[in-house]
mmCIF file of the N, C-alpha and C atoms, coordinates in Angstrom:
data_MODEL
# 
_entry.id   MODEL 
# 
loop_
_atom_site.group_PDB 
_atom_site.id 
_atom_site.type_symbol 
_atom_site.label_atom_id 
_atom_site.label_alt_id 
_atom_site.label_comp_id 
_atom_site.label_asym_id 
_atom_site.label_entity_id 
_atom_site.label_seq_id 
_atom_site.pdbx_PDB_ins_code 
_atom_site.Cartn_x 
_atom_site.Cartn_y 
_atom_site.Cartn_z 
_atom_site.occupancy 
_atom_site.B_iso_or_equiv 
_atom_site.pdbx_formal_charge 
_atom_site.auth_seq_id 
_atom_site.auth_comp_id 
_atom_site.auth_asym_id 
_atom_site.auth_atom_id 
_atom_site.pdbx_PDB_model_num 
ATOM 1   N N  . MET A 1 1  ? 85.938 97.762  161.295 1.00 0.00 ? 1  MET A N  1 
ATOM 2   C CA . MET A 1 1  ? 86.083 99.165  161.407 1.00 0.00 ? 1  MET A CA 1 
ATOM 3   C C  . MET A 1 1  ? 87.846 99.661  161.392 1.00 0.00 ? 1  MET A C  1 
ATOM 4   N N  . PHE A 1 2  ? 88.041 100.514 161.430 1.00 0.00 ? 2  PHE A N  1 
ATOM 5   C CA . PHE A 1 2  ? 89.707 100.886 161.833 1.00 0.00 ? 2  PHE A CA 1 
ATOM 6   C C  . PHE A 1 2  ? 89.647 101.469 162.702 1.00 0.00 ? 2  PHE A C  1 
ATOM 7   N N  . LYS A 1 3  ? 90.399 100.997 163.813 1.00 0.00 ? 3  LYS A N  1 
ATOM 8   C CA . LYS A 1 3  ? 90.956 101.309 165.060 1.00 0.00 ? 3  LYS A CA 1 
ATOM 9   C C  . LYS A 1 3  ? 90.319 102.974 165.214 1.00 0.00 ? 3  LYS A C  1 
ATOM 10  N N  . GLU A 1 4  ? 91.125 103.540 164.303 1.00 0.00 ? 4  GLU A N  1 
ATOM 11  C CA . GLU A 1 4  ? 91.126 105.216 164.022 1.00 0.00 ? 4  GLU A CA 1 
ATOM 12  C C  . GLU A 1 4  ? 89.805 105.754 164.118 1.00 0.00 ? 4  GLU A C  1 
ATOM 13  N N  . HIS A 1 5  ? 88.833 104.770 163.662 1.00 0.00 ? 5  HIS A N  1 
ATOM 14  C CA . HIS A 1 5  ? 87.272 105.511 163.167 1.00 0.00 ? 5  HIS A CA 1 
ATOM 15  C C  . HIS A 1 5  ? 86.695 104.565 164.522 1.00 0.00 ? 5  HIS A C  1 
ATOM 16  N N  . ALA A 1 6  ? 86.858 103.759 165.287 1.00 0.00 ? 6  ALA A N  1 
ATOM 17  C CA . ALA A 1 6  ? 85.959 102.826 166.204 1.00 0.00 ? 6  ALA A CA 1 
ATOM 18  C C  . ALA A 1 6  ? 86.468 103.284 167.896 1.00 0.00 ? 6  ALA A C  1 
ATOM 19  N N  . VAL A 1 7  ? 87.805 104.090 167.710 1.00 0.00 ? 7  VAL A N  1 
ATOM 20  C CA . VAL A 1 7  ? 87.715 104.674 169.237 1.00 0.00 ? 7  VAL A CA 1 
ATOM 21  C C  . VAL A 1 7  ? 86.558 105.772 169.975 1.00 0.00 ? 7  VAL A C  1 
ATOM 22  N N  . PRO A 1 8  ? 86.820 106.770 168.604 1.00 0.00 ? 8  PRO A N  1 
ATOM 23  C CA . PRO A 1 8  ? 85.836 107.925 168.771 1.00 0.00 ? 8  PRO A CA 1 
ATOM 24  C C  . PRO A 1 8  ? 84.281 107.233 168.896 1.00 0.00 ? 8  PRO A C  1 
ATOM 25  N N  . ILE A 1 9  ? 83.948 106.447 168.136 1.00 0.00 ? 9  ILE A N  1 
ATOM 26  C CA . ILE A 1 9  ? 82.573 106.244 168.497 1.00 0.00 ? 9  ILE A CA 1 
ATOM 27  C C  . ILE A 1 9  ? 82.011 105.455 169.271 1.00 0.00 ? 9  ILE A C  1 
ATOM 28  N N  . LEU A 1 10 ? 83.109 104.542 170.237 1.00 0.00 ? 10 LEU A N  1 
ATOM 29  C CA . LEU A 1 10 ? 82.857 103.982 171.370 1.00 0.00 ? 10 LEU A CA 1 
ATOM 30  C C  . LEU A 1 10 ? 82.943 104.682 172.397 1.00 0.00 ? 10 LEU A C  1 
ATOM 31  N N  . LYS A 1 11 ? 83.911 106.075 172.448 1.00 0.00 ? 11 LYS A N  1 
ATOM 32  C CA . LYS A 1 11 ? 84.188 106.819 173.625 1.00 0.00 ? 11 LYS A CA 1 
ATOM 33  C C  . LYS A 1 11 ? 82.818 107.645 173.370 1.00 0.00 ? 11 LYS A C  1 
ATOM 34  N N  . GLY A 1 12 ? 81.816 107.865 172.185 1.00 0.00 ? 12 GLY A N  1 
ATOM 35  C CA . GLY A 1 12 ? 80.844 108.644 172.458 1.00 0.00 ? 12 GLY A CA 1 
ATOM 36  C C  . GLY A 1 12 ? 80.070 107.484 172.951 1.00 0.00 ? 12 GLY A C  1 
ATOM 37  N N  . MET A 1 13 ? 79.727 106.479 173.081 1.00 0.00 ? 13 MET A N  1 
ATOM 38  C CA . MET A 1 13 ? 78.924 105.619 173.957 1.00 0.00 ? 13 MET A CA 1 
ATOM 39  C C  . MET A 1 13 ? 79.683 105.354 175.107 1.00 0.00 ? 13 MET A C  1 
ATOM 40  N N  . GLY A 1 14 ? 80.492 106.660 175.367 1.00 0.00 ? 14 GLY A N  1 
ATOM 41  C CA . GLY A 1 14 ? 80.831 106.323 177.018 1.00 0.00 ? 14 GLY A CA 1 
ATOM 42  C C  . GLY A 1 14 ? 81.498 105.288 177.771 1.00 0.00 ? 14 GLY A C  1 
ATOM 43  N N  . LEU A 1 15 ? 81.982 104.664 176.781 1.00 0.00 ? 15 LEU A N  1 
ATOM 44  C CA . LEU A 1 15 ? 83.018 103.373 176.364 1.00 0.00 ? 15 LEU A CA 1 
ATOM 45  C C  . LEU A 1 15 ? 84.392 104.106 177.315 1.00 0.00 ? 15 LEU A C  1 
ATOM 46  N N  . SER A 1 16 ? 85.250 103.122 177.545 1.00 0.00 ? 16 SER A N  1 
ATOM 47  C CA . SER A 1 16 ? 86.634 103.483 177.011 1.00 0.00 ? 16 SER A CA 1 
ATOM 48  C C  . SER A 1 16 ? 87.577 103.972 175.950 1.00 0.00 ? 16 SER A C  1 
ATOM 49  N N  . GLY A 1 17 ? 86.970 103.176 175.018 1.00 0.00 ? 17 GLY A N  1 
ATOM 50  C CA . GLY A 1 17 ? 87.367 103.268 173.760 1.00 0.00 ? 17 GLY A CA 1 
ATOM 51  C C  . GLY A 1 17 ? 88.855 102.244 173.327 1.00 0.00 ? 17 GLY A C  1 
ATOM 52  N N  . GLU A 1 18 ? 89.329 101.644 174.853 1.00 0.00 ? 18 GLU A N  1 
ATOM 53  C CA . GLU A 1 18 ? 89.777 100.054 174.828 1.00 0.00 ? 18 GLU A CA 1 
ATOM 54  C C  . GLU A 1 18 ? 89.392 99.404  173.640 1.00 0.00 ? 18 GLU A C  1 
ATOM 55  N N  . ILE A 1 19 ? 90.551 99.015  172.499 1.00 0.00 ? 19 ILE A N  1 
ATOM 56  C CA . ILE A 1 19 ? 90.490 97.394  172.251 1.00 0.00 ? 19 ILE A CA 1 
ATOM 57  C C  . ILE A 1 19 ? 91.944 96.655  172.167 1.00 0.00 ? 19 ILE A C  1 
ATOM 58  N N  . PRO A 1 20 ? 91.441 95.203  172.663 1.00 0.00 ? 20 PRO A N  1 
ATOM 59  C CA . PRO A 1 20 ? 90.102 94.766  173.181 1.00 0.00 ? 20 PRO A CA 1 
ATOM 60  C C  . PRO A 1 20 ? 88.797 95.591  174.117 1.00 0.00 ? 20 PRO A C  1 
ATOM 61  N N  . SER A 1 21 ? 87.645 95.303  174.030 1.00 0.00 ? 21 SER A N  1 
ATOM 62  C CA . SER A 1 21 ? 87.116 95.341  174.800 1.00 0.00 ? 21 SER A CA 1 
ATOM 63  C C  . SER A 1 21 ? 85.639 94.842  174.983 1.00 0.00 ? 21 SER A C  1 
ATOM 64  N N  . ALA A 1 22 ? 85.018 95.062  175.484 1.00 0.00 ? 22 ALA A N  1 
ATOM 65  C CA . ALA A 1 22 ? 83.538 94.126  175.551 1.00 0.00 ? 22 ALA A CA 1 
ATOM 66  C C  . ALA A 1 22 ? 82.345 95.216  176.450 1.00 0.00 ? 22 ALA A C  1 
ATOM 67  N N  . ILE A 1 23 ? 81.034 95.096  176.028 1.00 0.00 ? 23 ILE A N  1 
ATOM 68  C CA . ILE A 1 23 ? 79.936 96.081  176.411 1.00 0.00 ? 23 ILE A CA 1 
ATOM 69  C C  . ILE A 1 23 ? 79.043 94.869  177.708 1.00 0.00 ? 23 ILE A C  1 
ATOM 70  N N  . LEU A 1 24 ? 78.693 95.014  178.138 1.00 0.00 ? 24 LEU A N  1 
ATOM 71  C CA . LEU A 1 24 ? 77.540 93.947  178.977 1.00 0.00 ? 24 LEU A CA 1 
ATOM 72  C C  . LEU A 1 24 ? 76.235 94.486  178.685 1.00 0.00 ? 24 LEU A C  1 
ATOM 73  N N  . PRO A 1 25 ? 75.125 93.066  178.552 1.00 0.00 ? 25 PRO A N  1 
ATOM 74  C CA . PRO A 1 25 ? 73.727 93.740  178.279 1.00 0.00 ? 25 PRO A CA 1 
ATOM 75  C C  . PRO A 1 25 ? 73.343 94.491  178.700 1.00 0.00 ? 25 PRO A C  1 
ATOM 76  N N  . ASP A 1 26 ? 73.407 95.030  180.562 1.00 0.00 ? 26 ASP A N  1 
ATOM 77  C CA . ASP A 1 26 ? 73.008 95.651  181.229 1.00 0.00 ? 26 ASP A CA 1 
ATOM 78  C C  . ASP A 1 26 ? 73.417 97.290  180.638 1.00 0.00 ? 26 ASP A C  1 
ATOM 79  N N  . ASP A 1 27 ? 74.591 97.658  180.098 1.00 0.00 ? 27 ASP A N  1 
ATOM 80  C CA . ASP A 1 27 ? 75.057 98.700  179.765 1.00 0.00 ? 27 ASP A CA 1 
ATOM 81  C C  . ASP A 1 27 ? 74.981 99.217  178.494 1.00 0.00 ? 27 ASP A C  1 
ATOM 82  N N  . ILE A 1 28 ? 74.284 98.491  177.112 1.00 0.00 ? 28 ILE A N  1 
ATOM 83  C CA . ILE A 1 28 ? 74.283 98.538  175.711 1.00 0.00 ? 28 ILE A CA 1 
ATOM 84  C C  . ILE A 1 28 ? 72.967 99.836  176.066 1.00 0.00 ? 28 ILE A C  1 
ATOM 85  N N  . GLU A 1 29 ? 71.526 100.046 176.679 1.00 0.00 ? 29 GLU A N  1 
ATOM 86  C CA . GLU A 1 29 ? 70.853 101.010 176.066 1.00 0.00 ? 29 GLU A CA 1 
ATOM 87  C C  . GLU A 1 29 ? 70.950 102.401 176.819 1.00 0.00 ? 29 GLU A C  1 
ATOM 88  N N  . ARG A 1 30 ? 72.139 102.582 177.565 1.00 0.00 ? 30 ARG A N  1 
ATOM 89  C CA . ARG A 1 30 ? 72.643 103.931 178.202 1.00 0.00 ? 30 ARG A CA 1 
ATOM 90  C C  . ARG A 1 30 ? 74.037 103.851 177.020 1.00 0.00 ? 30 ARG A C  1 
ATOM 91  N N  . ALA A 1 31 ? 74.592 103.085 176.203 1.00 0.00 ? 31 ALA A N  1 
ATOM 92  C CA . ALA A 1 31 ? 75.187 103.276 175.479 1.00 0.00 ? 31 ALA A CA 1 
ATOM 93  C C  . ALA A 1 31 ? 74.519 103.941 174.248 1.00 0.00 ? 31 ALA A C  1 
ATOM 94  N N  . LEU A 1 32 ? 73.718 103.166 173.337 1.00 0.00 ? 32 LEU A N  1 
ATOM 95  C CA . LEU A 1 32 ? 72.810 103.584 172.512 1.00 0.00 ? 32 LEU A CA 1 
ATOM 96  C C  . LEU A 1 32 ? 72.226 105.299 172.939 1.00 0.00 ? 32 LEU A C  1 
ATOM 97  N N  . ASP A 1 33 ? 71.388 105.634 173.204 1.00 0.00 ? 33 ASP A N  1 
ATOM 98  C CA . ASP A 1 33 ? 71.258 106.860 174.361 1.00 0.00 ? 33 ASP A CA 1 
ATOM 99  C C  . ASP A 1 33 ? 72.561 107.808 174.090 1.00 0.00 ? 33 ASP A C  1 
ATOM 100 N N  . LEU A 1 34 ? 73.252 107.284 174.475 1.00 0.00 ? 34 LEU A N  1 
ATOM 101 C CA . LEU A 1 34 ? 74.863 108.410 174.602 1.00 0.00 ? 34 LEU A CA 1 
ATOM 102 C C  . LEU A 1 34 ? 75.100 108.743 172.891 1.00 0.00 ? 34 LEU A C  1 
ATOM 103 N N  . ILE A 1 35 ? 75.309 107.429 172.519 1.00 0.00 ? 35 ILE A N  1 
ATOM 104 C CA . ILE A 1 35 ? 75.619 107.936 170.811 1.00 0.00 ? 35 ILE A CA 1 
ATOM 105 C C  . ILE A 1 35 ? 74.654 108.546 169.907 1.00 0.00 ? 35 ILE A C  1 
ATOM 106 N N  . HIS A 1 36 ? 73.685 108.353 169.854 1.00 0.00 ? 36 HIS A N  1 
ATOM 107 C CA . HIS A 1 36 ? 72.242 109.457 169.527 1.00 0.00 ? 36 HIS A CA 1 
ATOM 108 C C  . HIS A 1 36 ? 72.706 110.671 169.891 1.00 0.00 ? 36 HIS A C  1 
ATOM 109 N N  . GLU A 1 37 ? 73.127 111.018 171.137 1.00 0.00 ? 37 GLU A N  1 
ATOM 110 C CA . GLU A 1 37 ? 73.427 112.384 171.283 1.00 0.00 ? 37 GLU A CA 1 
ATOM 111 C C  . GLU A 1 37 ? 74.484 112.849 171.058 1.00 0.00 ? 37 GLU A C  1 
ATOM 112 N N  . CYS A 1 38 ? 75.543 112.043 170.441 1.00 0.00 ? 38 CYS A N  1 
ATOM 113 C CA . CYS A 1 38 ? 76.816 112.823 169.935 1.00 0.00 ? 38 CYS A CA 1 
ATOM 114 C C  . CYS A 1 38 ? 76.730 113.315 168.489 1.00 0.00 ? 38 CYS A C  1 
ATOM 115 N N  . ALA A 1 39 ? 77.708 114.342 168.780 1.00 0.00 ? 39 ALA A N  1 
ATOM 116 C CA . ALA A 1 39 ? 77.832 115.639 167.717 1.00 0.00 ? 39 ALA A CA 1 
ATOM 117 C C  . ALA A 1 39 ? 77.775 115.143 166.106 1.00 0.00 ? 39 ALA A C  1 
ATOM 118 N N  . PHE A 1 40 ? 78.972 114.223 166.008 1.00 0.00 ? 40 PHE A N  1 
ATOM 119 C CA . PHE A 1 40 ? 79.101 113.625 164.927 1.00 0.00 ? 40 PHE A CA 1 
ATOM 120 C C  . PHE A 1 40 ? 77.856 112.619 164.216 1.00 0.00 ? 40 PHE A C  1 
ATOM 121 N N  . MET A 1 41 ? 76.789 112.515 164.961 1.00 0.00 ? 41 MET A N  1 
ATOM 122 C CA . MET A 1 41 ? 75.622 111.801 164.770 1.00 0.00 ? 41 MET A CA 1 
ATOM 123 C C  . MET A 1 41 ? 75.213 112.359 163.637 1.00 0.00 ? 41 MET A C  1 
ATOM 124 N N  . LYS A 1 42 ? 75.075 113.968 163.905 1.00 0.00 ? 42 LYS A N  1 
ATOM 125 C CA . LYS A 1 42 ? 74.684 114.733 162.977 1.00 0.00 ? 42 LYS A CA 1 
ATOM 126 C C  . LYS A 1 42 ? 74.930 114.897 161.734 1.00 0.00 ? 42 LYS A C  1 
ATOM 127 N N  . ILE A 1 43 ? 76.001 114.498 161.449 1.00 0.00 ? 43 ILE A N  1 
ATOM 128 C CA . ILE A 1 43 ? 76.691 114.678 160.294 1.00 0.00 ? 43 ILE A CA 1 
ATOM 129 C C  . ILE A 1 43 ? 76.736 113.895 159.176 1.00 0.00 ? 43 ILE A C  1 
ATOM 130 N N  . ASP A 1 44 ? 76.250 113.759 157.944 1.00 0.00 ? 44 ASP A N  1 
ATOM 131 C CA . ASP A 1 44 ? 75.810 112.862 157.111 1.00 0.00 ? 44 ASP A CA 1 
ATOM 132 C C  . ASP A 1 44 ? 77.491 112.997 156.032 1.00 0.00 ? 44 ASP A C  1 
ATOM 133 N N  . ASP A 1 45 ? 77.571 112.091 155.190 1.00 0.00 ? 45 ASP A N  1 
ATOM 134 C CA . ASP A 1 45 ? 78.378 111.797 154.182 1.00 0.00 ? 45 ASP A CA 1 
ATOM 135 C C  . ASP A 1 45 ? 78.434 112.579 153.264 1.00 0.00 ? 45 ASP A C  1 
ATOM 136 N N  . HIS A 1 46 ? 79.826 113.375 152.816 1.00 0.00 ? 46 HIS A N  1 
ATOM 137 C CA . HIS A 1 46 ? 79.572 114.438 151.491 1.00 0.00 ? 46 HIS A CA 1 
ATOM 138 C C  . HIS A 1 46 ? 80.758 114.017 150.845 1.00 0.00 ? 46 HIS A C  1 
ATOM 139 N N  . VAL A 1 47 ? 80.656 115.048 149.583 1.00 0.00 ? 47 VAL A N  1 
ATOM 140 C CA . VAL A 1 47 ? 81.687 114.916 148.611 1.00 0.00 ? 47 VAL A CA 1 
ATOM 141 C C  . VAL A 1 47 ? 82.632 116.335 148.823 1.00 0.00 ? 47 VAL A C  1 
ATOM 142 N N  . ASP A 1 48 ? 84.659 115.920 148.804 1.00 0.00 ? 48 ASP A N  1 
ATOM 143 C CA . ASP A 1 48 ? 84.556 116.542 149.573 1.00 0.00 ? 48 ASP A CA 1 
ATOM 144 C C  . ASP A 1 48 ? 85.513 117.323 147.863 1.00 0.00 ? 48 ASP A C  1 
ATOM 145 N N  . ASP A 1 49 ? 84.945 118.434 147.644 1.00 0.00 ? 49 ASP A N  1 
ATOM 146 C CA . ASP A 1 49 ? 85.316 118.503 146.011 1.00 0.00 ? 49 ASP A CA 1 
ATOM 147 C C  . ASP A 1 49 ? 86.130 118.891 145.430 1.00 0.00 ? 49 ASP A C  1 
ATOM 148 N N  . ASN A 1 50 ? 87.286 119.634 146.883 1.00 0.00 ? 50 ASN A N  1 
ATOM 149 C CA . ASN A 1 50 ? 88.627 119.979 146.380 1.00 0.00 ? 50 ASN A CA 1 
ATOM 150 C C  . ASN A 1 50 ? 89.369 118.292 146.227 1.00 0.00 ? 50 ASN A C  1 
ATOM 151 N N  . GLN A 1 51 ? 89.346 117.575 146.547 1.00 0.00 ? 51 GLN A N  1 
ATOM 152 C CA . GLN A 1 51 ? 89.591 115.986 146.365 1.00 0.00 ? 51 GLN A CA 1 
ATOM 153 C C  . GLN A 1 51 ? 88.711 115.145 145.182 1.00 0.00 ? 51 GLN A C  1 
ATOM 154 N N  . ASN A 1 52 ? 87.580 115.453 144.912 1.00 0.00 ? 52 ASN A N  1 
ATOM 155 C CA . ASN A 1 52 ? 86.564 114.712 144.291 1.00 0.00 ? 52 ASN A CA 1 
ATOM 156 C C  . ASN A 1 52 ? 86.141 113.202 145.041 1.00 0.00 ? 52 ASN A C  1 
ATOM 157 N N  . LYS A 1 53 ? 87.040 112.880 146.726 1.00 0.00 ? 53 LYS A N  1 
ATOM 158 C CA . LYS A 1 53 ? 85.985 112.160 147.221 1.00 0.00 ? 53 LYS A CA 1 
ATOM 159 C C  . LYS A 1 53 ? 85.306 112.168 148.250 1.00 0.00 ? 53 LYS A C  1 
ATOM 160 N N  . VAL A 1 54 ? 84.244 110.909 148.448 1.00 0.00 ? 54 VAL A N  1 
ATOM 161 C CA . VAL A 1 54 ? 83.063 111.235 149.433 1.00 0.00 ? 54 VAL A CA 1 
ATOM 162 C C  . VAL A 1 54 ? 83.665 110.680 150.691 1.00 0.00 ? 54 VAL A C  1 
ATOM 163 N N  . ARG A 1 55 ? 83.519 111.929 151.950 1.00 0.00 ? 55 ARG A N  1 
ATOM 164 C CA . ARG A 1 55 ? 83.991 111.216 152.944 1.00 0.00 ? 55 ARG A CA 1 
ATOM 165 C C  . ARG A 1 55 ? 82.572 110.655 153.870 1.00 0.00 ? 55 ARG A C  1 
ATOM 166 N N  . ILE A 1 56 ? 82.865 109.560 154.683 1.00 0.00 ? 56 ILE A N  1 
ATOM 167 C CA . ILE A 1 56 ? 82.373 108.794 155.231 1.00 0.00 ? 56 ILE A CA 1 
ATOM 168 C C  . ILE A 1 56 ? 82.161 109.173 156.181 1.00 0.00 ? 56 ILE A C  1 
ATOM 169 N N  . SER A 1 57 ? 80.771 109.626 156.822 1.00 0.00 ? 57 SER A N  1 
ATOM 170 C CA . SER A 1 57 ? 80.837 110.292 157.880 1.00 0.00 ? 57 SER A CA 1 
ATOM 171 C C  . SER A 1 57 ? 81.078 108.916 159.177 1.00 0.00 ? 57 SER A C  1 
ATOM 172 N N  . GLN A 1 58 ? 81.070 109.835 160.502 1.00 0.00 ? 58 GLN A N  1 
ATOM 173 C CA . GLN A 1 58 ? 81.262 108.708 161.701 1.00 0.00 ? 58 GLN A CA 1 
ATOM 174 C C  . GLN A 1 58 ? 80.377 108.220 162.222 1.00 0.00 ? 58 GLN A C  1 
ATOM 175 N N  . LYS A 1 59 ? 79.050 108.923 161.432 1.00 0.00 ? 59 LYS A N  1 
ATOM 176 C CA . LYS A 1 59 ? 77.496 108.459 161.589 1.00 0.00 ? 59 LYS A CA 1 
ATOM 177 C C  . LYS A 1 59 ? 77.362 107.278 160.976 1.00 0.00 ? 59 LYS A C  1 
ATOM 178 N N  . THR A 1 60 ? 77.724 107.285 159.605 1.00 0.00 ? 60 THR A N  1 
ATOM 179 C CA . THR A 1 60 ? 77.820 106.104 158.720 1.00 0.00 ? 60 THR A CA 1 
ATOM 180 C C  . THR A 1 60 ? 78.496 105.322 159.263 1.00 0.00 ? 60 THR A C  1 
ATOM 181 N N  . ARG A 1 61 ? 79.414 105.115 160.055 1.00 0.00 ? 61 ARG A N  1 
ATOM 182 C CA . ARG A 1 61 ? 80.623 103.679 160.292 1.00 0.00 ? 61 ARG A CA 1 
ATOM 183 C C  . ARG A 1 61 ? 79.941 103.277 161.292 1.00 0.00 ? 61 ARG A C  1 
ATOM 184 N N  . ALA A 1 62 ? 79.213 104.751 162.196 1.00 0.00 ? 62 ALA A N  1 
ATOM 185 C CA . ALA A 1 62 ? 78.751 103.478 163.759 1.00 0.00 ? 62 ALA A CA 1 
ATOM 186 C C  . ALA A 1 62 ? 77.682 102.891 162.988 1.00 0.00 ? 62 ALA A C  1 
ATOM 187 N N  . LEU A 1 63 ? 76.623 103.281 162.304 1.00 0.00 ? 63 LEU A N  1 
ATOM 188 C CA . LEU A 1 63 ? 75.149 102.353 162.241 1.00 0.00 ? 63 LEU A CA 1 
ATOM 189 C C  . LEU A 1 63 ? 75.667 101.014 162.252 1.00 0.00 ? 63 LEU A C  1 
ATOM 190 N N  . PRO A 1 64 ? 76.604 100.075 161.802 1.00 0.00 ? 64 PRO A N  1 
ATOM 191 C CA . PRO A 1 64 ? 76.522 98.391  161.751 1.00 0.00 ? 64 PRO A CA 1 
ATOM 192 C C  . PRO A 1 64 ? 76.978 98.166  163.393 1.00 0.00 ? 64 PRO A C  1 
ATOM 193 N N  . LEU A 1 65 ? 77.604 99.281  163.753 1.00 0.00 ? 65 LEU A N  1 
ATOM 194 C CA . LEU A 1 65 ? 77.554 98.796  165.524 1.00 0.00 ? 65 LEU A CA 1 
ATOM 195 C C  . LEU A 1 65 ? 76.171 98.690  166.278 1.00 0.00 ? 65 LEU A C  1 
ATOM 196 N N  . ILE A 1 66 ? 75.694 100.155 166.125 1.00 0.00 ? 66 ILE A N  1 
ATOM 197 C CA . ILE A 1 66 ? 74.299 100.627 166.460 1.00 0.00 ? 66 ILE A CA 1 
ATOM 198 C C  . ILE A 1 66 ? 73.688 99.322  166.691 1.00 0.00 ? 66 ILE A C  1 
ATOM 199 N N  . GLU A 1 67 ? 73.051 99.251  165.004 1.00 0.00 ? 67 GLU A N  1 
ATOM 200 C CA . GLU A 1 67 ? 72.906 97.641  165.003 1.00 0.00 ? 67 GLU A CA 1 
ATOM 201 C C  . GLU A 1 67 ? 73.035 96.158  165.455 1.00 0.00 ? 67 GLU A C  1 
ATOM 202 N N  . LEU A 1 68 ? 74.244 96.312  165.725 1.00 0.00 ? 68 LEU A N  1 
ATOM 203 C CA . LEU A 1 68 ? 74.449 94.952  166.573 1.00 0.00 ? 68 LEU A CA 1 
ATOM 204 C C  . LEU A 1 68 ? 74.245 95.342  167.892 1.00 0.00 ? 68 LEU A C  1 
ATOM 205 N N  . LEU A 1 69 ? 74.489 96.469  168.292 1.00 0.00 ? 69 LEU A N  1 
ATOM 206 C CA . LEU A 1 69 ? 74.115 96.531  169.774 1.00 0.00 ? 69 LEU A CA 1 
ATOM 207 C C  . LEU A 1 69 ? 72.548 96.448  169.859 1.00 0.00 ? 69 LEU A C  1 
ATOM 208 N N  . VAL A 1 70 ? 71.729 96.904  169.082 1.00 0.00 ? 70 VAL A N  1 
ATOM 209 C CA . VAL A 1 70 ? 70.002 96.949  169.210 1.00 0.00 ? 70 VAL A CA 1 
ATOM 210 C C  . VAL A 1 70 ? 70.001 95.258  168.925 1.00 0.00 ? 70 VAL A C  1 
ATOM 211 N N  . ARG A 1 71 ? 70.389 94.798  168.531 1.00 0.00 ? 71 ARG A N  1 
ATOM 212 C CA . ARG A 1 71 ? 70.134 93.005  168.592 1.00 0.00 ? 71 ARG A CA 1 
ATOM 213 C C  . ARG A 1 71 ? 70.754 92.388  169.666 1.00 0.00 ? 71 ARG A C  1 
ATOM 214 N N  . ALA A 1 72 ? 71.967 92.746  170.290 1.00 0.00 ? 72 ALA A N  1 
ATOM 215 C CA . ALA A 1 72 ? 72.824 92.474  171.020 1.00 0.00 ? 72 ALA A CA 1 
ATOM 216 C C  . ALA A 1 72 ? 71.565 92.482  172.508 1.00 0.00 ? 72 ALA A C  1 
ATOM 217 N N  . GLN A 1 73 ? 70.712 93.901  172.680 1.00 0.00 ? 73 GLN A N  1 
ATOM 218 C CA . GLN A 1 73 ? 70.149 93.874  173.686 1.00 0.00 ? 73 GLN A CA 1 
ATOM 219 C C  . GLN A 1 73 ? 68.608 93.362  173.598 1.00 0.00 ? 73 GLN A C  1 
ATOM 220 N N  . LYS A 1 74 ? 68.214 93.224  172.581 1.00 0.00 ? 74 LYS A N  1 
ATOM 221 C CA . LYS A 1 74 ? 66.981 92.201  172.319 1.00 0.00 ? 74 LYS A CA 1 
ATOM 222 C C  . LYS A 1 74 ? 67.348 90.843  173.025 1.00 0.00 ? 74 LYS A C  1 
ATOM 223 N N  . ARG A 1 75 ? 68.475 90.489  172.955 1.00 0.00 ? 75 ARG A N  1 
ATOM 224 C CA . ARG A 1 75 ? 68.636 89.272  173.137 1.00 0.00 ? 75 ARG A CA 1 
ATOM 225 C C  . ARG A 1 75 ? 69.372 88.780  174.718 1.00 0.00 ? 75 ARG A C  1 
ATOM 226 N N  . LYS A 1 76 ? 69.536 90.056  175.207 1.00 0.00 ? 76 LYS A N  1 
ATOM 227 C CA . LYS A 1 76 ? 70.311 90.005  176.538 1.00 0.00 ? 76 LYS A CA 1 
ATOM 228 C C  . LYS A 1 76 ? 71.850 89.813  176.507 1.00 0.00 ? 76 LYS A C  1 
ATOM 229 N N  . CYS A 1 77 ? 72.499 89.672  175.402 1.00 0.00 ? 77 CYS A N  1 
ATOM 230 C CA . CYS A 1 77 ? 73.766 89.262  175.427 1.00 0.00 ? 77 CYS A CA 1 
ATOM 231 C C  . CYS A 1 77 ? 75.109 90.579  175.218 1.00 0.00 ? 77 CYS A C  1 
ATOM 232 N N  . GLU A 1 78 ? 76.427 89.855  175.692 1.00 0.00 ? 78 GLU A N  1 
ATOM 233 C CA . GLU A 1 78 ? 77.493 91.132  175.279 1.00 0.00 ? 78 GLU A CA 1 
ATOM 234 C C  . GLU A 1 78 ? 77.876 91.002  174.356 1.00 0.00 ? 78 GLU A C  1 
ATOM 235 N N  . VAL A 1 79 ? 78.511 92.260  173.688 1.00 0.00 ? 79 VAL A N  1 
ATOM 236 C CA . VAL A 1 79 ? 79.102 92.424  172.436 1.00 0.00 ? 79 VAL A CA 1 
ATOM 237 C C  . VAL A 1 79 ? 80.604 92.490  173.160 1.00 0.00 ? 79 VAL A C  1 
ATOM 238 N N  . ILE A 1 80 ? 81.750 91.580  172.215 1.00 0.00 ? 80 ILE A N  1 
ATOM 239 C CA . ILE A 1 80 ? 82.887 91.815  172.449 1.00 0.00 ? 80 ILE A CA 1 
ATOM 240 C C  . ILE A 1 80 ? 83.428 92.280  170.996 1.00 0.00 ? 80 ILE A C  1 
ATOM 241 N N  . TRP A 1 81 ? 84.920 93.366  170.768 1.00 0.00 ? 81 TRP A N  1 
ATOM 242 C CA . TRP A 1 81 ? 85.766 93.342  169.851 1.00 0.00 ? 81 TRP A CA 1 
ATOM 243 C C  . TRP A 1 81 ? 87.155 93.328  170.413 1.00 0.00 ? 81 TRP A C  1 
ATOM 244 N N  . ARG A 1 82 ? 87.470 93.366  169.149 1.00 0.00 ? 82 ARG A N  1 
ATOM 245 C CA . ARG A 1 82 ? 88.983 93.271  169.077 1.00 0.00 ? 82 ARG A CA 1 
ATOM 246 C C  . ARG A 1 82 ? 89.736 94.246  167.959 1.00 0.00 ? 82 ARG A C  1 
# 
């Protein structure tokens, strides 16, 4: 994921948005709760008719990170990003 897309997602999780950084197992549940409340999580992908391009939503971009955090939470391990 590119930094320009990652920072808003990380901030939506209540994190600093700094890269590199990490999240500890005890903080994952709160981060997941916050990200699901974010406004951008309610916007789906769409086609920009003017440019005939598909616009990928932050929701779609966040899903792999959310899945990773859910797995880390189950295993009680931290997640580090660079």
